[in-house]
C-alpha positions as CSV (number, residue, x, y, z in Angstrom):
1,X,-0.4,0.1,0.0
2,X,1.6,3.4,-0.8
3,X,1.3,6.6,0.6
4,X,-1.6,8.0,-1.3
5,X,-3.8,4.6,-1.4
6,X,-3.9,5.1,2.4
7,X,-4.4,8.7,2.4
8,X,-7.4,8.2,-0.3
9,X,-8.7,5.0,2.2
10,X,-8.3,8.0,5.1
11,X,-10.1,10.6,2.5
12,X,-13.3,8.7,1.7
13,X,-13.8,7.0,5.1
14,X,-13.6,11.1,6.1
15,X,-16.5,12.0,3.2
16,X,-18.5,9.2,4.8
17,X,-18.0,10.2,8.1
18,X,-19.3,13.4,7.2
19,X,-22.3,11.7,4.9
20,X,-23.2,9.9,8.2
21,X,-23.2,12.9,10.1
22,X,-25.2,14.4,7.7
23,X,-27.8,12.1,7.8
24,X,-28.0,11.8,11.6
25,X,-28.8,15.5,11.8
26,X,-31.7,15.8,8.8
27,X,-32.9,12.4,10.8
28,X,-32.5,15.4,13.8
29,X,-34.6,17.6,12.0
30,X,-37.0,16.7,10.0
31,X,-38.2,15.2,13.9
32,X,-38.3,18.2,15.2
33,X,-39.7,19.8,12.4
34,X,-42.6,16.9,12.7
35,X,-42.8,18.1,16.7
36,X,-42.9,21.4,15.8
37,X,-46.9,20.5,14.1
38,X,-47.6,18.3,16.5
39,X,-47.2,21.3,18.5
40,X,-48.2,23.9,16.6
41,X,-52.1,21.8,15.8
42,X,-52.5,21.9,20.0
43,X,-51.7,25.2,20.2
44,X,-54.8,25.6,17.6
45,X,-57.1,23.1,19.8
46,X,-56.0,25.1,23.3
47,X,-57.0,28.9,21.3
48,X,-59.7,27.0,19.8
49,X,-60.3,25.6,23.8
50,X,-59.8,29.7,25.1
51,X,-62.5,30.5,22.6
52,X,-65.4,27.9,23.5
53,X,-64.6,29.1,27.3
54,X,-65.1,32.3,26.6
55,X,-67.8,32.3,24.7
56,X,-69.7,30.3,27.2
57,X,-68.7,33.0,29.4
58,X,-70.2,35.8,27.8
59,X,-73.4,33.2,27.6
60,X,-74.1,32.8,31.1
61,X,-73.3,36.5,31.5
62,X,-76.3,37.5,29.1
63,X,-78.2,34.9,30.4
64,X,-78.0,36.6,33.9
65,X,-78.3,39.9,33.1
66,X,-81.4,38.3,30.9
67,X,-82.7,36.8,34.0
68,X,-82.4,40.0,35.9
69,X,-84.0,41.9,33.5
70,X,-86.7,39.8,33.4
71,X,-87.2,39.4,37.5
72,X,-87.1,43.0,37.8
73,X,-90.2,43.1,34.5
74,X,-91.8,40.4,37.0
75,X,-91.6,42.9,40.3
76,X,-93.1,45.4,39.0
77,X,-95.6,43.4,37.2
78,X,-96.3,42.2,41.4
79,X,-96.8,45.5,42.0
80,X,-99.6,46.7,39.6
81,X,-100.8,43.7,40.5
82,X,-100.7,44.3,44.4
83,X,-101.5,47.9,43.8
84,X,-104.5,47.7,42.0
85,X,-108.0,48.3,44.2
86,X,-110.3,45.9,42.7
87,X,-110.7,43.4,40.1
88,X,-111.1,45.1,36.7
89,X,-107.4,46.5,36.9
90,X,-106.1,43.7,37.9
91,X,-107.3,41.8,34.7
92,X,-106.4,45.4,32.9
93,X,-102.5,45.1,34.3
94,X,-102.7,41.2,32.7
95,X,-104.5,42.1,30.0
96,X,-101.6,44.5,29.1
97,X,-99.0,42.5,30.4
98,X,-100.4,39.3,27.6
99,X,-100.6,42.1,25.7
100,X,-96.7,43.1,25.8
101,X,-95.6,39.8,25.1
102,X,-98.0,38.8,22.2
103,X,-95.5,41.4,20.3
104,X,-92.4,40.5,20.9
105,X,-93.1,37.0,19.2
């Protein structure tokens, strides 16, 4: 074996080593890309969950406000009925309430 053959074997081994390292790095990079894609999908899912929770909270607040308004109206109606002095006034106030209700439908 000549010196030139030895250097060509060492050079070939070195090139083979570099290709092996390059292949390993490609695998690592592809794994990292897959992990990033999975994490991005998880983030999207979490964002949707947060949006749904926010919508639920908003809806609950609206329902609570509407219930308060209805309770206030009901209290006002009860007060009107209690203020009535005779049956005719009671019937008139109930008819007015029903008329308002029917107009909303």
